[in-house]
C-alpha positions as CSV (number, residue, x, y, z in Angstrom):
1,X,26.7,34.0,68.7
2,X,24.7,31.9,66.2
3,X,25.6,28.6,65.2
4,X,25.2,27.2,61.8
5,X,22.8,24.3,61.6
6,X,23.5,21.3,59.4
7,X,20.7,22.4,57.0
8,X,22.8,25.2,56.0
9,X,25.5,23.1,54.6
10,X,25.0,20.1,52.6
11,X,26.6,16.9,54.0
12,X,28.0,13.8,52.7
13,X,24.6,12.1,53.4
14,X,22.8,14.4,51.3
15,X,25.0,13.9,48.6
16,X,24.7,10.1,48.7
17,X,20.9,10.5,48.6
18,X,21.1,12.6,45.5
19,X,23.7,10.3,43.8
20,X,21.4,7.2,44.6
21,X,18.3,8.9,43.4
22,X,20.1,10.0,40.1
23,X,21.4,6.5,39.7
24,X,17.8,5.0,40.2
25,X,16.6,7.3,37.7
26,X,19.0,6.2,35.0
27,X,18.5,2.6,35.8
28,X,14.5,2.9,35.7
29,X,15.1,4.7,32.3
30,X,17.4,2.0,30.9
31,X,15.1,-0.7,32.0
32,X,12.0,0.8,30.5
33,X,13.3,2.0,27.1
34,X,13.7,-1.5,25.6
35,X,10.1,-2.3,26.5
36,X,8.9,1.0,25.1
37,X,11.1,0.5,21.9
38,X,10.0,-3.1,21.2
39,X,6.3,-1.8,20.7
40,X,7.5,0.0,17.4
41,X,6.9,-2.0,14.1
42,X,10.1,-3.3,12.6
43,X,11.7,-1.8,9.3
44,X,10.1,-4.6,7.1
45,X,6.5,-3.9,8.5
46,X,7.0,-0.1,7.9
47,X,8.5,-0.7,4.4
48,X,5.6,-3.0,3.5
49,X,3.0,-0.6,4.1
50,X,5.1,2.4,2.7
51,X,3.7,4.0,-0.5
52,X,5.9,3.2,-3.6
53,X,6.8,5.2,-6.5
54,X,6.6,3.6,-10.1
55,X,8.2,5.3,-13.2
56,X,5.8,4.5,-16.1
57,X,8.4,5.7,-18.9
58,X,9.7,2.1,-19.8
59,X,6.1,0.7,-20.0
60,X,5.3,0.6,-23.7
61,X,1.8,1.0,-25.0
62,X,-0.1,-2.5,-24.8
63,X,2.4,-3.7,-22.1
64,X,1.7,-4.0,-18.2
65,X,4.0,-4.6,-15.2
66,X,3.6,-6.2,-12.0
67,X,4.9,-4.7,-8.7
68,X,4.2,-5.3,-5.2
69,X,2.8,-3.1,-2.5
70,X,1.9,-4.1,0.8
71,X,2.8,-7.9,-0.4
72,X,0.1,-7.7,-3.0
73,X,0.7,-8.0,-6.8
74,X,-0.3,-4.7,-8.5
75,X,-0.7,-4.7,-12.4
76,X,0.0,-1.4,-14.1
77,X,-1.3,-1.5,-17.6
78,X,-0.5,1.0,-20.4
79,X,-3.8,0.3,-22.3
80,X,-4.0,0.8,-26.2
81,X,-6.7,3.2,-27.7
82,X,-8.6,0.0,-28.6
83,X,-8.6,-1.5,-25.1
84,X,-9.8,2.2,-24.0
85,X,-12.5,2.5,-26.1
86,X,-13.7,-1.2,-25.8
87,X,-13.6,-0.5,-21.9
88,X,-15.6,2.8,-22.2
89,X,-18.4,1.3,-24.7
90,X,-19.5,-1.6,-22.5
91,X,-23.1,-1.4,-21.4
92,X,-22.9,-1.2,-17.6
93,X,-26.1,-3.2,-17.3
94,X,-24.2,-6.3,-18.6
95,X,-21.6,-6.2,-15.9
96,X,-22.1,-8.3,-12.9
97,X,-20.4,-5.4,-10.8
98,X,-21.4,-2.3,-12.8
99,X,-18.6,0.4,-12.6
100,X,-17.7,2.8,-15.5
101,X,-14.2,2.8,-16.9
102,X,-13.8,6.4,-15.7
103,X,-14.3,5.4,-12.2
104,X,-11.3,3.0,-12.5
105,X,-8.9,5.2,-14.0
106,X,-7.7,8.8,-13.2
107,X,-9.2,11.4,-15.2
108,X,-6.6,12.6,-18.1
109,X,-4.7,9.4,-17.7
110,X,-7.2,7.0,-19.3
111,X,-4.4,4.9,-20.7
112,X,-3.1,3.8,-17.4
113,X,-4.8,1.2,-15.2
114,X,-3.8,0.2,-11.8
115,X,-5.4,-2.7,-10.3
116,X,-4.5,-5.0,-7.4
117,X,-3.9,-8.3,-9.0
118,X,-5.8,-10.7,-6.8
119,X,-9.0,-12.3,-8.3
120,X,-12.0,-11.5,-6.1
121,X,-13.2,-15.2,-6.2
122,X,-10.7,-17.1,-4.1
123,X,-7.5,-14.9,-4.3
124,X,-5.7,-16.5,-7.0
125,X,-3.4,-14.2,-9.2
126,X,-5.0,-13.5,-12.6
127,X,-2.8,-13.5,-16.0
128,X,-2.8,-10.3,-17.9
129,X,-3.8,-10.0,-21.4
130,X,-5.6,-13.3,-21.4
131,X,-9.2,-14.3,-21.8
132,X,-12.1,-13.2,-24.0
133,X,-11.9,-9.6,-23.3
134,X,-8.2,-8.5,-23.5
135,X,-8.0,-8.2,-19.9
136,X,-7.2,-10.4,-17.2
137,X,-7.8,-14.2,-16.8
138,X,-7.6,-16.2,-13.6
139,X,-6.9,-20.0,-14.6
140,X,-8.0,-21.4,-11.2
141,X,-11.7,-21.0,-11.9
142,X,-12.0,-19.1,-15.1
143,X,-12.9,-15.8,-14.1
144,X,-12.3,-13.3,-16.8
145,X,-12.0,-9.5,-16.4
146,X,-11.7,-6.9,-19.1
147,X,-9.3,-4.2,-19.9
148,X,-10.7,-2.2,-17.1
149,X,-10.4,-5.0,-14.7
150,X,-14.2,-5.3,-14.5
151,X,-15.4,-9.1,-14.1
152,X,-17.1,-9.9,-17.2
153,X,-17.3,-14.0,-17.0
154,X,-16.9,-16.4,-14.2
155,X,-17.3,-17.1,-10.6
156,X,-15.7,-13.8,-9.3
157,X,-18.2,-11.5,-7.6
158,X,-16.5,-8.2,-8.0
159,X,-14.1,-6.3,-10.0
160,X,-10.3,-6.3,-9.4
161,X,-9.8,-3.7,-6.7
162,X,-8.1,-0.5,-7.4
163,X,-5.4,0.6,-5.0
164,X,-4.9,4.2,-3.8
165,X,-2.7,6.0,-6.1
166,X,-1.7,9.3,-7.5
167,X,0.1,10.6,-10.5
168,X,3.0,12.6,-9.4
169,X,3.8,13.5,-12.9
170,X,2.8,12.2,-16.1
171,X,5.3,9.4,-16.0
172,X,5.4,8.5,-12.3
173,X,2.8,7.5,-9.8
174,X,2.6,6.7,-6.1
175,X,0.8,3.6,-4.9
176,X,-0.3,3.9,-1.3
């Protein structure tokens, strides 16, 4: 006659070991979860770096708007034919930071200029459609940019920066 050993049948002690282990695992996960979750950026940070879409339909020719992306002002200008011709006819050798107009706009969309509205001298915000070049004028120290956002006069060392952007359609762009 064979007798059954305690290993063949679970005992109350085995159940308590399994239950205690499961409770410890759940407790450890509940403790670690907030520590891992707090490493994720908050919603405001994610929104600040997210791409934005801008509808160009309401912007009349010769007008510009200012939007904000990543906390920076972005000027979107609907340039006139005169502004485009003036920007394209400038001798690059006369510019402190030579860059052709074609490198600052998207091909086929010459009428739209998109630049970061922060002066490259000391970070002031220039005023659109001011100055001698029908572009941007920084009132802080007198830097003047043309209608392509290129520095023409004043202490600023470089052109207004062009943010990453793409045309989603003829009337909508995505910045970022």
